[in-house]
KENULO-340236 format. One line per field, with one value per residue (C-alpha): residue number from 1; x, y, z; residue in one letter. Coordinates in Angstrom, 2 decimals. Example, Ala and Ser with C-alpha at 12.3 -4.5 7.8 and 13.67 -1.06 7.14 Angstrom:
# KENULO-340236
i: (1_2)
east: (12.30_13.67)
north: (-4.50_-1.06)
up: (7.80_7.14)
aa: (a_s)
END
This chain:
# KENULO-340236
i: (1_2_3_4_5_6_7_8_9_10_11_12_13_14_15_16_17_18_19_20_21_22_23_24_25_26_27_28_29_30_31_32_33_34_35_36_37_38_39_40_41_42_43_44_45_46_47_48_49_50_51_52_53_54_55_56_57_58_59_60_61_62_63_64_65_66_67_68_69_70_71_72_73_74_75_76_77_78_79_80_81_82_83_84_85_86_87_88_89_90_91_92_93_94_95_96_97_98_99_100_101_102_103_104_105_106_107_108_109_110_111_112_113_114_115_116_117_118_119_120_121_122_123_124_125_126_127_128_129_130_131_132_133_134_135_136_137_138_139_140_141_142_143_144_145_146_147_148_149_150_151_152_153_154_155_156_157_158_159_160_161_162_163_164_165_166_167_168_169_170_171_172_173_174_175_176_177_178_179_180_181_182_183_184_185_186_187_188_189_190_191_192_193_194_195_196_197_198_199_200_201_202_203_204_205_206_207_208_209_210_211_212_213_214_215_216_217_218_219_220_221_222_223_224_225_226_227_228_229_230_231_232_233_234_235_236_237_238_239_240_241_242_243_244_245_246_247_248_249_250_251_252_253_254_255_256_257_258_259_260_261_262_263_264_265_266_267_268_269_270_271_272_273_274_275_276_277_278_279_280_281_282_283_284_285_286_287_288_289_290_291_292_293_294_295_296_297_298_299_300_301_302_303_304_305_306_307_308_309_310_311_312_313_314_315_316_317_318_319_320_321_322_323_324_325_326_327_328_329_330_331_332_333_334_335_336_337_338_339_340_341_342_343_344_345_346_347_348_349_350_351_352_353_354_355_356_357_358_359_360_361_362_363_364_365_366_367_368_369_370_371_372_373_374_375_376_377_378_379_380_381_382_383_384_385_386_387_388_389_390_391_392_393_394_395_396_397_398_399_400_401_402_403_404_405_406_407_408_409_410_411_412_413_414_415_416_417_418_419_420_421_422_423_424_425_426_427_428_429_430_431_432_433_434_435_436_437_438_439_440_441_442_443_444_445_446_447_448_449_450_451_452_453_454_455_456_457_458_459_460_461_462_463_464_465_466_467_468_469_470_471_472_473_474_475_476_477_478_479_480_481_482_483_484_485_486_487_488_489_490_491_492_493_494_495_496_497_498_499_500_501_502_503_504_505_506_507_508_509_510_511_512_513_514_515_516_517_518_519)
east: (30.19_30.14_26.72_26.04_22.63_20.78_19.86_16.72_16.79_14.65_14.95_18.42_19.67_20.68_19.24_19.64_17.91_16.47_17.31_15.22_17.03_15.97_17.81_16.82_16.27_17.70_14.47_16.57_18.21_16.12_19.55_19.74_21.78_24.48_23.39_21.43_18.70_17.42_13.57_12.65_11.71_8.57_10.61_12.25_8.86_7.63_10.56_10.15_6.34_7.14_10.05_7.34_4.90_7.69_8.77_5.21_5.00_8.11_7.71_4.11_5.01_8.27_7.89_6.61_9.71_11.70_9.25_9.71_13.37_13.65_11.32_13.38_16.57_15.49_15.18_18.37_19.99_18.57_19.66_23.20_23.22_21.51_24.07_23.94_20.12_19.70_22.18_19.91_16.63_17.68_19.47_16.48_13.61_15.02_13.39_15.58_17.61_15.41_12.54_14.61_15.77_12.39_10.81_13.71_13.04_9.50_10.13_12.42_9.78_7.14_9.21_9.62_5.95_4.59_7.08_5.51_2.07_2.99_4.83_1.91_-0.59_-2.39_-1.91_-3.00_-6.18_-6.74_-10.53_-11.70_-15.43_-15.71_-17.51_-20.77_-21.65_-24.67_-26.49_-29.91_-31.23_-27.94_-24.27_-22.13_-18.90_-15.46_-14.23_-11.04_-10.45_-7.26_-5.69_-3.41_-1.37_-3.08_0.13_2.43_1.64_2.75_3.72_3.93_6.50_5.13_6.78_6.30_7.46_10.94_11.23_7.72_5.65_8.04_10.66_11.10_7.38_4.56_3.14_6.16_6.57_2.90_3.00_6.06_4.63_1.36_3.63_3.63_6.41_6.63_7.45_8.16_7.54_10.05_9.12_11.39_11.80_13.86_15.57_18.73_16.83_14.75_17.52_19.46_16.72_16.08_19.66_19.39_16.14_17.75_20.89_18.81_16.77_19.89_21.24_18.26_17.68_14.44_13.60_14.67_11.84_10.73_11.44_11.94_12.50_11.59_12.45_10.31_9.50_6.21_3.02_3.90_5.79_3.17_0.19_1.92_2.44_-1.25_-2.80_-0.79_-2.85_0.07_-0.29_-2.87_-3.04_-1.74_-0.59_-0.67_-0.14_-0.57_-3.18_-6.91_-5.98_-3.16_-5.37_-8.31_-6.03_-4.75_-8.06_-9.53_-6.54_-7.54_-11.00_-9.86_-8.51_-10.44_-9.62_-10.54_-8.05_-7.94_-6.26_-5.47_-5.09_-4.71_-5.67_-6.38_-7.69_-8.09_-8.32_-10.86_-10.65_-13.46_-12.92_-16.09_-17.07_-16.14_-12.82_-11.96_-12.96_-10.78_-7.62_-7.41_-3.63_-2.86_-5.08_-3.72_-0.21_-0.91_-2.69_-0.29_2.48_0.47_0.11_3.89_5.38_7.57_5.91_2.50_3.23_1.74_-1.62_-2.89_-1.92_-4.96_-6.71_-9.81_-10.76_-14.45_-15.36_-18.65_-18.35_-17.58_-15.42_-12.47_-12.57_-10.50_-8.02_-7.61_-6.99_-4.47_-2.60_-2.30_-1.44_1.24_2.91_2.64_4.57_7.16_7.97_10.93_10.37_10.64_11.42_8.84_9.54_10.41_9.54_6.29_4.80_5.73_4.22_0.89_0.86_1.18_-1.61_-4.18_-3.45_-4.14_-7.55_-8.43_-7.98_-10.70_-13.40_-11.83_-10.38_-6.66_-6.00_-2.10_-0.48_2.75_5.96_7.63_11.18_11.32_10.16_10.25_6.85_5.61_1.95_-1.06_-4.12_-7.58_-11.16_-14.77_-18.17_-20.41_-22.71_-20.07_-18.47_-21.79_-22.24_-18.83_-17.42_-14.20_-13.20_-13.01_-10.52_-7.16_-4.17_-1.24_1.24_1.04_-2.32_-5.18_-8.51_-11.19_-14.75_-16.70_-20.15_-23.16_-24.24_-24.04_-26.52_-24.69_-21.39_-23.33_-24.41_-20.73_-19.59_-22.34_-21.33_-17.54_-16.23_-14.58_-11.40_-8.55_-9.00_-11.24_-10.31_-12.35_-11.05_-13.60_-13.91_-14.45_-17.85_-19.45_-21.74_-20.29_-22.62_-24.09_-20.51_-19.23_-22.34_-21.20_-17.62_-17.79_-19.53_-16.87_-13.45_-11.39_-9.77_-11.13_-8.88_-9.82_-8.07_-5.17_-4.02_-3.99_-0.17_1.55_-0.15_0.72_1.81_-0.85_-2.90_-5.86_-5.03_-7.14_-5.54_-7.81_-11.24_-14.32_-13.86_-11.96_-9.25_-9.07_-10.42_-11.39_-12.54_-12.72_-8.89_-6.00_-2.33_-0.89_-1.02_-1.27_-4.54_-2.69_-1.41_-5.13_-5.13_-2.73_-4.52_-7.60_-9.56_-9.56_-11.89_-10.79_-13.81_-13.59_-9.89_-8.28_-5.85_-2.90_-3.50_-3.62_-0.23_1.60_0.43_-0.58_2.51_1.33_3.55_3.28_3.05_0.06_-2.96_-6.30_-9.90_-11.84_-15.48_-17.19_-20.91_-21.81_-19.12_-15.75_-12.80)
north: (-3.82_-0.21_0.98_3.44_5.52_7.76_5.14_3.22_-0.32_-1.94_-5.51_-6.11_-3.43_-0.07_2.73_6.50_7.61_10.63_14.28_15.28_15.36_15.61_15.54_14.07_16.52_16.61_17.33_18.56_21.21_21.34_21.04_18.89_15.53_15.57_12.55_13.36_10.95_10.43_10.35_7.37_8.20_7.05_4.56_3.03_2.47_0.80_-1.63_-2.23_-3.02_-5.44_-7.04_-7.59_-9.11_-11.65_-12.15_-13.30_-16.02_-17.69_-16.50_-17.84_-21.25_-21.84_-24.38_-23.01_-24.16_-21.78_-18.71_-19.48_-19.43_-16.31_-14.47_-15.79_-14.91_-11.23_-11.04_-12.45_-9.86_-6.88_-8.22_-8.72_-4.94_-3.47_-0.77_0.91_0.48_2.02_4.88_6.16_5.57_7.97_10.38_10.80_10.49_12.31_9.42_7.80_4.87_2.74_3.31_2.32_-0.84_-1.65_-1.10_-2.95_-5.95_-5.83_-5.67_-8.72_-10.50_-9.81_-11.53_-14.46_-14.43_-14.27_-17.24_-19.24_-18.51_-19.85_-22.80_-23.92_-23.72_-20.87_-18.51_-21.12_-21.55_-25.03_-26.32_-29.55_-30.74_-34.54_-35.86_-37.80_-39.66_-41.19_-37.99_-37.39_-36.18_-34.95_-36.09_-33.93_-33.06_-32.90_-29.27_-27.95_-24.10_-22.49_-19.07_-17.81_-14.71_-11.93_-10.34_-7.42_-5.33_-1.61_-0.45_3.13_3.64_5.51_8.67_8.00_4.22_4.08_0.33_-1.09_0.33_1.02_-1.32_-3.59_-3.46_-5.34_-4.73_-5.90_-8.91_-10.06_-9.57_-11.49_-14.30_-14.24_-14.98_-11.47_-9.42_-6.07_-2.47_0.14_3.79_5.27_7.89_10.85_12.10_8.82_7.78_6.52_4.06_3.18_2.52_0.63_-1.81_-2.42_-3.31_-5.83_-7.55_-7.44_-8.91_-11.82_-12.32_-12.95_-15.32_-17.33_-17.56_-15.24_-14.15_-10.61_-8.31_-9.83_-6.61_-2.85_0.40_3.62_6.84_10.09_13.31_13.96_12.01_11.37_7.76_6.67_7.64_5.62_2.68_2.62_2.99_0.49_-2.46_-4.77_-3.66_-5.93_-4.31_-1.54_-0.85_2.66_4.06_7.79_10.44_10.61_12.99_10.85_7.57_9.15_10.74_7.26_5.66_8.35_7.38_3.73_4.58_5.77_2.30_0.07_-2.82_-2.09_-3.38_-3.10_-0.26_-1.22_2.34_2.77_6.52_9.02_8.04_10.09_7.05_8.18_7.11_6.95_7.32_6.32_8.42_5.41_4.71_8.48_8.73_5.69_6.09_9.58_10.17_6.56_7.03_10.68_9.25_6.26_8.70_11.35_8.96_7.53_10.96_11.86_9.03_9.98_13.37_11.52_10.40_7.18_6.07_4.77_7.95_8.96_12.61_12.46_12.09_11.62_12.14_12.95_15.85_15.29_16.56_14.59_16.18_19.25_16.91_14.97_18.03_19.43_15.90_15.88_19.54_19.02_15.70_17.68_20.89_18.75_16.95_17.52_19.17_16.21_16.59_15.74_13.28_16.07_19.59_18.82_16.85_19.62_22.37_20.15_19.68_23.36_24.34_21.61_22.70_26.26_25.12_23.02_25.73_28.00_25.22_24.45_26.11_25.52_24.26_23.96_25.17_23.21_25.01_24.64_25.40_24.71_21.01_20.45_20.34_19.92_18.20_20.65_20.09_21.59_20.56_21.30_20.37_17.43_19.89_21.89_18.65_17.31_20.59_20.79_17.69_19.19_18.77_15.00_15.19_13.90_16.29_14.16_14.68_15.16_16.78_15.78_17.07_16.61_16.13_17.11_15.43_16.49_12.87_9.17_10.12_12.95_10.73_8.06_10.65_12.03_8.38_7.86_10.85_9.74_8.79_5.23_4.57_2.28_2.01_2.93_2.62_2.37_2.96_1.29_-0.82_-4.82_-4.64_-1.86_-2.56_-1.70_-2.98_0.10_1.64_-1.60_-1.52_1.86_1.01_-2.08_-0.22_2.45_0.74_-2.24_-2.77_-1.99_-1.58_-2.15_-0.13_0.71_3.14_2.23_2.93_-0.52_-2.79_-6.53_-8.69_-11.68_-13.54_-12.29_-8.72_-6.38_-3.18_-1.42_-0.03_1.63_4.61_7.06_5.09_2.57_2.04_-1.54_-2.55_-6.16_-6.65_-5.98_-4.72_-6.41_-10.18_-13.31_-12.29_-9.22_-11.82_-12.31_-8.67_-9.92_-13.21_-14.45_-17.83_-20.41_-23.68_-26.90_-29.19_-32.86_-33.09_-36.28_-36.16_-37.24_-34.29_-31.76_-33.22_-33.20_-30.02_-27.64_-28.23_-27.99_-27.94_-31.40_-29.61_-27.57_-27.55_-27.50_-27.72_-30.74_-30.77_-34.42_-35.56_-32.05_-31.65_-29.97_-32.43)
up: (-6.76_-7.66_-8.53_-11.34_-10.68_-13.29_-15.99_-16.74_-16.62_-19.38_-18.44_-18.43_-20.58_-19.13_-21.11_-21.32_-24.45_-23.29_-22.74_-19.94_-16.46_-13.19_-9.71_-6.13_-3.63_0.02_2.16_5.10_3.03_-0.20_-1.96_-4.89_-5.05_-7.72_-9.76_-12.81_-13.52_-17.18_-17.87_-19.76_-23.44_-25.34_-27.00_-23.81_-22.13_-25.41_-25.24_-21.68_-22.19_-25.20_-23.13_-20.14_-22.78_-23.79_-20.56_-19.28_-21.85_-20.24_-16.46_-16.39_-17.27_-15.13_-12.24_-9.14_-7.30_-9.39_-8.88_-5.13_-5.05_-7.08_-4.47_-1.72_-3.22_-3.72_0.24_0.58_-1.98_-0.30_3.20_1.82_0.57_3.75_4.51_1.00_0.94_4.27_3.40_0.48_2.07_5.00_2.80_0.44_2.64_6.05_7.89_10.79_10.44_12.86_10.46_7.33_9.11_10.21_6.66_5.10_7.09_6.26_2.81_2.82_5.01_2.13_-0.49_1.71_2.68_-0.75_-1.63_1.03_-0.26_-3.71_-2.36_-0.18_-2.95_-1.21_-3.87_-6.67_-4.69_-6.53_-5.87_-7.15_-7.68_-8.55_-11.26_-10.91_-14.05_-12.69_-11.39_-13.01_-15.19_-16.45_-15.52_-13.39_-14.97_-13.00_-12.46_-11.27_-10.64_-9.87_-10.24_-13.13_-13.51_-15.58_-17.20_-17.10_-13.92_-13.58_-9.99_-9.09_-6.36_-3.09_-1.47_1.93_1.91_-0.16_0.60_1.50_-1.29_-3.73_-5.70_-2.85_-1.79_-1.46_-4.81_-6.76_-4.46_-4.83_-8.65_-8.95_-6.72_-9.01_-12.11_-13.48_-14.94_-13.19_-14.54_-11.72_-12.29_-9.82_-7.42_-8.35_-4.80_-4.00_-7.25_-5.71_-3.21_-5.89_-8.65_-6.16_-5.26_-9.07_-9.61_-6.98_-8.36_-11.61_-10.51_-8.66_-11.67_-13.90_-11.39_-11.32_-15.16_-15.23_-18.78_-19.71_-19.00_-15.99_-14.24_-15.55_-13.53_-15.41_-14.22_-14.56_-12.87_-14.53_-15.57_-19.23_-18.64_-16.13_-18.74_-21.37_-18.92_-17.86_-21.33_-23.12_-23.88_-22.79_-19.31_-17.60_-14.10_-11.86_-8.39_-6.73_-3.29_-3.04_-3.17_-4.06_-6.75_-8.19_-7.91_-9.80_-12.35_-13.13_-13.11_-15.67_-17.82_-17.77_-18.37_-21.90_-22.89_-25.21_-22.74_-19.16_-16.38_-12.75_-10.64_-7.12_-5.72_-2.03_-1.46_1.23_4.67_7.79_10.00_12.61_16.35_18.66_22.54_24.50_27.61_29.87_28.37_28.58_32.26_33.06_31.08_29.97_30.02_28.58_25.77_24.92_25.05_22.67_20.20_20.17_19.58_16.65_15.26_15.94_14.30_11.20_11.17_10.57_7.06_6.97_5.16_8.54_10.59_12.70_11.75_13.46_16.89_17.81_21.74_23.59_25.61_29.10_32.23_31.06_27.53_28.59_30.30_26.96_24.79_27.48_27.38_23.70_23.28_25.84_23.92_20.86_22.14_23.93_20.44_18.35_14.88_12.17_8.62_5.82_3.13_0.42_-0.40_-2.33_0.77_3.01_0.62_0.31_4.25_4.66_2.11_3.52_7.11_6.12_4.34_7.15_9.77_8.06_9.38_12.79_15.90_16.56_20.03_19.49_16.50_15.86_14.93_11.63_10.03_6.39_5.82_9.55_11.39_14.77_15.00_15.29_17.18_16.21_17.33_16.22_17.28_15.81_14.40_12.33_11.40_9.84_7.92_6.25_4.64_3.99_7.51_7.36_4.32_4.92_6.07_5.18_8.12_11.91_12.31_14.50_14.93_17.70_17.04_20.22_20.15_22.33_22.76_21.34_18.80_17.25_17.31_15.34_12.91_12.43_11.98_9.39_7.29_7.08_3.59_3.26_5.46_5.62_9.35_12.28_16.03_19.18_22.65_25.15_27.96_27.38_29.31_26.82_24.24_20.94_18.74_17.23_16.71_15.03_12.85_11.28_11.44_9.30_6.65_6.75_6.89_6.09_9.57_12.86_16.01_19.53_22.14_20.20_17.22_13.51_12.60_11.92_9.62_10.43_7.42_7.74_5.78_8.13_7.23_5.35_4.04_1.82_2.45_0.89_-1.53_-1.41_0.72_-1.83_-5.39_-4.75_-1.22_-2.19_-2.25_0.13_-0.63_2.43_3.27_1.03_-0.37_-2.13_-4.73_-5.86_-7.44_-10.15_-10.75_-12.53_-12.04_-14.59_-14.65_-16.22_-16.89_-17.34_-17.72_-16.38_-13.45_-15.50_-17.95_-15.01_-13.47_-16.54_-18.18_-15.45_-13.50_-10.08_-7.10_-5.25_-1.82_-3.36_-0.97_-2.55_-1.71_-2.69_-3.12_-3.04_-2.67_-1.34_1.12_1.27_2.12)
aa: (m_k_r_i_f_g_q_n_h_i_g_y_q_e_s_v_l_g_d_r_v_f_l_g_i_n_p_k_t_n_e_p_f_e_t_a_f_i_q_a_t_k_e_e_v_d_t_a_l_e_k_a_k_q_a_f_e_v_y_r_l_i_p_v_e_k_r_v_a_f_l_k_a_i_s_e_k_a_k_a_n_k_e_a_l_i_h_w_f_c_t_e_s_a_l_p_e_d_r_a_e_t_e_l_n_r_s_c_y_q_f_e_y_y_a_d_a_v_a_t_g_y_a_l_e_i_k_h_d_s_a_n_p_d_r_k_p_a_p_k_p_s_l_m_k_m_n_v_p_v_g_p_v_v_v_f_g_a_s_n_f_p_f_a_y_s_v_l_g_g_d_v_a_s_a_l_a_a_g_c_p_v_l_v_k_a_h_a_m_h_p_h_t_s_s_l_s_a_q_l_i_l_e_t_a_r_e_h_g_m_p_d_g_i_f_s_h_l_l_a_e_d_f_t_v_g_q_q_l_v_q_d_l_r_t_k_a_v_g_f_t_g_s_i_g_g_g_m_a_l_q_n_l_i_n_e_r_s_e_p_i_s_l_y_a_e_m_g_s_s_n_p_i_v_v_t_k_t_a_l_a_n_r_t_n_e_i_a_k_q_i_s_a_s_v_l_l_n_a_g_q_f_c_t_s_p_g_l_l_f_v_e_e_s_a_e_l_n_h_l_k_a_a_i_s_r_y_f_s_e_s_e_l_q_c_m_l_h_p_g_i_s_k_r_y_f_e_r_a_k_e_h_e_t_c_v_e_v_i_y_k_g_r_s_e_g_n_f_i_q_p_t_l_s_e_t_g_g_e_a_f_l_s_n_p_k_i_q_e_e_v_f_g_s_y_l_t_i_i_r_c_k_d_a_s_e_l_q_s_c_l_r_s_l_q_g_q_l_t_m_s_v_y_a_e_e_q_e_d_l_q_d_l_l_a_v_m_t_m_k_a_g_r_i_i_f_n_g_v_p_t_g_v_e_v_s_f_a_q_q_h_g_g_p_f_p_s_s_l_n_s_y_f_t_s_v_g_w_d_a_i_k_r_f_q_r_p_v_t_f_q_n_f_p_g_a_f_e_n_k_h_l_k_f_n_e_n_a_h_f_l_h_f_l_n_g_k_y_v)
END
């Protein structure tokens, strides 16, 4: 089927009412693509929101089995259109084909994975507490608690993950799994990828008899569409992956609403790594190679790319710096995702280098960069909080600490992080380090790097502010669905009523509480 690009998708309706036009940009050349994309108008956004509101009344009540089949069919549809999706992914992002294929596979898996969370009953999280009419002094009622969807969800496409955190991403998949319609505000730097992905979801929705408004895709290159979406009272939750500035701007808009809603924003993180003296002495080259590879990966354009490396002063520290410098200097230039990210990278690097000493300055040509390595002392780090701010891209700063006490002080001064890592030997006592790390990060890695986030029910992708706005939740794994649900308790309803009116999946697992014990 020939795909037409440029239009908004207001549920099943294609719409081009606006007169504001923008073009995608080839990051390798800074030249615009030919297709004109039409920014959504206020009226189009309003129509999409009303359709989502109406669709919610239908979608939230359809049998669980239909929701599961819909989610799995989206995965199959994306796989069937792999060639076209990967073409536009690579063309618009300058990322390599192997990265595109890996990310697409992850996206497809997430739709299947969240479908399983619904099918098994995990997402419903049904809990029963039996009645005890003979309890004194008052009878005990029967209680049944379960999760229900919150309503229409707005998702902002992320620039650094054209699949996994955009239209085919985890926020969309988990919101649909929760039973919520989704409105995506597309990222302006990969509009072809985003539009094609949206068309595939909408085709699947039609094929599975989903209500008009279950999904909408809105184009924009400025903040007006996003502002309207998050401030409209028909929106009940928002998912965002991006910068601290972007996330806080959205939160400020939400704060102006008469009805508060949750913004699940994943924002900035420098993902600090600690290397103990013992580990450094035993494995200098191995550690340098692993960390360098993580910083280098796709020009460091990951939310989990390491930016800070804490090491106590020792004879091996110079060897570590030399090894990382060598890996950086021998690396190929890599293209950044788009001119805006490239511009911000150079601005932040320039600001950062007023506070640190540059060991190796990476080469650059246009939007293409090599990693930069810098260093500073623990005392200087403690006296200047700006040093710990994220430089989004391949940039690593080593913090030399004179002893373990100074290293601990540096870690305690950190803002919240998505991840922290520690390289150590198994026999080392890490109690003091972990006591600090668990207060600062959502995921802690032992003898490894933070890039690569496993999709698992045990995953936590979200940390204390400012890495996330809500550290209680994760954007990866089955628990991501809970962001778009709320619990409801039913008291003293007979079992027959529950089975007839609440439409439980017969395979749903639930927790039963009887006589003071879970069974």
